[in-house]
C-alpha positions in Angstrom: 0.0 0.0 0.0 1.2 3.4 -0.8 1.2 6.2 1.7 1.2 9.8 0.4 1.9 12.7 2.7 0.8 16.2 1.6 1.6 19.2 3.8 -0.8 22.1 3.6 0.5 25.7 3.9 -1.8 28.5 3.5 -1.4 31.3 0.9 1.4 29.6 -1.0 1.7 28.5 -4.6 1.3 24.8 -5.7 3.8 23.1 -7.9 4.0 19.7 -9.4 6.8 17.2 -8.8 7.3 13.8 -10.3 8.4 11.1 -7.9 9.6 7.7 -9.0 8.9 4.7 -6.8 10.1 1.1 -7.3 7.8 -1.7 -5.9 9.5 -5.1 -5.3 7.5 -8.3 -6.4 8.6 -11.8 -6.0 9.5 -12.4 -9.6 10.2 -9.0 -11.1 10.7 -5.3 -10.6 7.9 -3.1 -12.0 8.3 0.7 -12.3 5.4 2.7 -11.2 5.3 6.4 -11.9 3.2 8.3 -9.3 2.5 12.0 -9.7 1.9 13.9 -6.4 1.3 17.5 -5.5 3.6 19.3 -3.1 3.2 22.8 -1.8 6.4 25.0 -1.7 7.0 28.6 -0.6 7.9 31.1 -3.3 9.0 34.7 -2.8 7.4 37.2 -5.1 8.3 40.9 -5.5 5.2 43.2 -5.7 5.2 46.9 -6.3 3.1 48.7 -3.8 2.3 52.5 -3.7 3.2 53.9 -0.3 2.7 57.4 1.0 6.0 58.8 2.4 6.2 62.1 4.3 9.2 64.2 3.0 10.3 67.4 4.8 10.5 70.3 2.4 12.4 73.5 3.6 10.5 76.7 3.7 11.1 79.4 1.1 12.8 82.2 3.0 13.2 85.6 1.3 16.7 86.5 0.2 18.4 89.9 1.0 21.8 91.3 -0.1 23.7 94.3 1.4 26.6 95.7 -0.7 29.4 98.1 0.4 32.6 99.5 -1.0 35.5 99.3 1.3 37.0 102.8 1.4 40.5 103.5 0.3 41.7 105.2 3.4 45.3 104.0 3.6 46.6 107.4 2.7 44.1 109.2 4.9 41.1 111.6 4.6 40.9 115.4 4.4 37.8 116.8 6.2 36.2 120.2 5.6 33.5 121.6 7.9 31.9 124.4 5.9 29.9 126.6 8.3 27.5 129.4 7.6 28.9 132.6 9.4 25.7 134.7 9.2 23.9 136.0 12.2 21.0 133.7 11.8 23.3 130.8 12.8 23.8 132.1 16.4 21.1 129.8 17.8 22.9 126.8 16.3 26.4 127.7 17.4 26.4 125.4 20.5 25.5 122.4 18.3 28.2 123.4 15.8 30.8 123.4 18.5 29.6 120.1 19.9 29.3 118.6 16.4 32.9 119.3 15.5 34.0 117.9 18.9 31.9 114.7 18.4 33.4 114.1 15.0 36.9 114.4 16.3 36.0 111.8 19.0 34.3 109.5 16.4 37.0 109.5 13.7 38.8 106.2 13.4 42.3 106.0 15.0 43.6 103.9 12.1 43.0 106.6 9.5 45.3 109.6 9.0 42.8 112.4 9.0 43.2 116.2 8.8 40.3 118.5 9.6 39.8 122.2 8.8 36.9 124.5 9.5 36.1 127.2 6.8 33.2 129.7 6.3 30.6 129.5 3.5 31.9 133.0 2.7 34.0 132.2 -0.4 36.1 135.3 -0.2 37.2 134.7 3.4 37.7 131.0 2.6 40.1 131.8 -0.2 42.2 134.1 2.0 42.0 132.1 5.2 45.3 131.6 7.1 45.0 128.4 9.1 46.4 124.9 9.2 44.3 121.9 10.0 43.4 120.1 13.2 45.3 116.8 13.5 44.8 113.6 15.5 45.9 114.3 19.0 44.9 118.0 19.0 42.6 119.1 21.8 39.0 120.0 21.6 40.0 123.5 22.6 42.0 123.7 19.3 38.8 123.0 17.4 36.9 125.7 19.3 39.7 128.2 18.5 39.4 127.3 14.8 35.6 127.9 14.9 36.0 131.2 16.6 38.8 132.5 14.3 37.7 131.0 11.0 33.9 131.3 10.8 33.5 135.0 9.8 31.9 136.8 6.9 28.3 136.9 5.5 28.2 135.1 2.2 26.3 131.8 2.1 28.1 130.2 -0.8 29.3 126.9 0.5 30.0 125.3 -2.8 32.1 128.3 -4.0 33.9 128.4 -0.7 35.0 124.8 -1.0 36.2 125.3 -4.6 38.0 128.5 -3.9 39.6 127.2 -0.7 40.9 124.0 -2.4 42.2 125.6 -5.5 43.4 129.1 -4.4 44.0 129.1 -0.6 47.8 129.0 -0.1 47.6 127.1 3.2 45.1 124.6 1.7 47.5 123.9 -1.3 50.1 122.9 1.3 48.1 120.7 3.7 45.4 119.1 1.5 46.4 115.9 -0.2 45.0 115.1 -3.7 45.5 111.4 -3.3 43.2 110.9 -0.2 39.5 110.8 0.4 37.5 114.0 1.0 34.7 114.4 3.5 32.7 117.7 3.4 30.2 118.7 6.1 28.0 121.6 5.0 26.3 123.5 7.9 23.8 126.2 7.1 20.3 127.4 7.9 19.8 128.7 4.4 20.1 127.3 0.9 23.3 127.8 -1.0 23.7 130.9 -3.2 26.9 129.9 -5.1 27.6 130.9 -8.7 27.4 127.2 -9.6 24.7 124.6 -9.5 24.9 121.5 -7.3 25.4 119.4 -10.5 28.4 121.5 -11.5 29.9 121.2 -8.0 29.4 117.5 -8.0 31.2 117.2 -11.4 34.0 119.5 -10.2 34.6 117.7 -6.8 34.6 114.3 -8.4 37.5 115.5 -10.6 39.4 116.6 -7.5 39.1 113.3 -5.6 38.3 109.8 -6.4 36.4 109.3 -3.1 34.1 112.0 -1.8 31.7 111.8 1.2 29.2 114.6 2.0 27.1 115.4 5.0 24.6 118.2 5.1 23.3 119.8 8.3 20.6 122.1 7.1 17.0 123.1 7.3 15.0 120.2 5.9 11.5 120.1 4.5 9.2 122.0 7.0 6.9 119.0 7.1 9.8 116.9 8.6 11.5 119.7 10.5 12.0 120.0 14.3 12.4 123.7 14.1 10.0 125.6 16.5 9.3 128.3 13.9 8.4 128.4 10.3 10.8 129.3 7.5 10.6 129.9 3.8 11.4 127.5 1.1 14.5 129.5 0.3 15.9 128.5 3.8 15.6 124.7 2.9 19.1 123.4 2.2 18.1 121.9 -1.1 21.4 122.1 -2.9 23.4 120.8 0.0 21.0 117.9 0.4 21.2 117.1 -3.4 25.0 116.9 -3.1 24.7 114.6 0.0 22.2 112.4 -1.7 24.3 112.1 -4.8 27.2 110.7 -2.7 24.9 108.5 -0.6 25.7 110.8 2.3 23.8 112.0 5.4 21.4 114.8 6.0 20.8 116.1 9.5 18.0 118.5 10.6 19.8 121.6 11.8 17.2 121.9 14.5 18.1 118.6 16.1 19.1 119.4 19.6 21.8 116.8 19.5 23.8 116.1 16.4 25.8 113.3 18.0 24.2 110.4 16.2 24.3 112.0 12.8 27.9 113.3 13.1 29.0 109.9 14.4 27.4 108.3 11.3 29.1 110.9 9.1 32.5 110.0 10.7 31.7 106.3 10.0 31.7 107.1 6.3 35.5 107.3 6.4 35.9 104.3 8.6 37.3 101.0 7.2 34.6 98.4 7.3 35.3 95.8 9.9 31.7 95.0 10.7 28.3 95.2 9.0 25.0 95.7 10.7 22.5 93.4 9.0 19.1 94.9 8.0 17.2 91.7 8.8 17.7 88.6 11.0 19.1 85.6 9.0 17.5 82.2 9.4 20.8 80.9 10.7 24.5 81.1 10.0 24.3 78.5 7.2 22.0 80.9 5.3 24.6 83.6 5.2 27.2 84.1 2.4 29.9 86.8 2.3 31.6 87.8 -1.0 34.5 90.1 -1.5 34.9 91.1 -5.1 32.6 88.2 -6.0 34.8 85.7 -4.3 33.6 83.8 -1.2 35.1 85.3 2.0 35.5 83.1 5.0 37.2 85.4 7.5 34.1 86.5 9.3 31.7 85.5 12.1 28.1 86.3 12.9 27.4 88.1 16.1 23.9 86.8 16.5 23.1 88.8 19.6 23.7 92.1 17.9 23.0 90.8 14.3 26.3 91.9 12.9 28.9 90.4 10.6 32.3 90.8 12.2 35.4 90.5 10.0 38.4 88.7 11.5 40.4 89.8 8.4 39.6 93.2 7.0 38.5 93.1 3.3 41.0 95.1 1.1 40.6 98.7 0.4 38.5 99.5 -2.7 36.9 96.0 -2.6 33.2 95.4 -3.0 31.7 93.6 0.0 28.4 91.7 -0.4 26.5 89.9 2.3 23.6 87.8 1.1 21.3 85.8 3.4 17.9 84.3 3.8 16.0 86.0 6.6 13.1 85.3 8.8 
């Protein structure tokens, strides 16, 4: 009798296998072919659509800030051009403090020279005075103000031109190969024999780097002055010059010029840090380029949101900070 064993496994495929058995009889061997079914396990690959959660980064906006590193290795010449007319008497304390504040704010690593001249072009041309230098006292600056700011003309642009080209002392101390910072101070508009556009063209021919700050009467709608003044008293020409050179305008009626004058002094400061306009996502989202080449010598002062350079970018280079911000 034949005994067949079939094992049953659920959910498997059936295959066929041929098994040969030999049955022994007394007189002869007879081959019997028996076909049985056997269940075997087979692995099958099946494609299944599965939902997978993938984290996609947020799209943060991109911002860039670009600056030109000043070329101040040779120094900077500074001219305070002050209106000597009687209407300026109320502003005289701020003028004195403004000059003092600039002296304190000027960088110690820049060879600066500072002179104070009147907007009276005739007196400016004939002025006999040598500049204030690093290390001079604040009393020296006060003496220059007292002695130099005389006259009555309000021709600041003509005064600068005549002083730089015709004054004998200026021809000795002023240096044509250094930057020039001009601070115009007047409670009236300029009445020079040249337009602001003509002055801009002339001064650019004199120096490759020019910085301008205007301390003047601004638009009455934005003024802090306690009394009204006419449109003629608005320092339009001086503001136009400052705007052209991306300079600073200060309301002459500000009771304290410290912040503005300090900012003016920073114009002639070698860039060793940059205050960011927005807060970056993180440090990995910040890129610093100097002349379009990646610059690695910097750190991010997260608490104050500043880029701090450990190595100063070279003079005249273009500095760009790009970052994604929150």
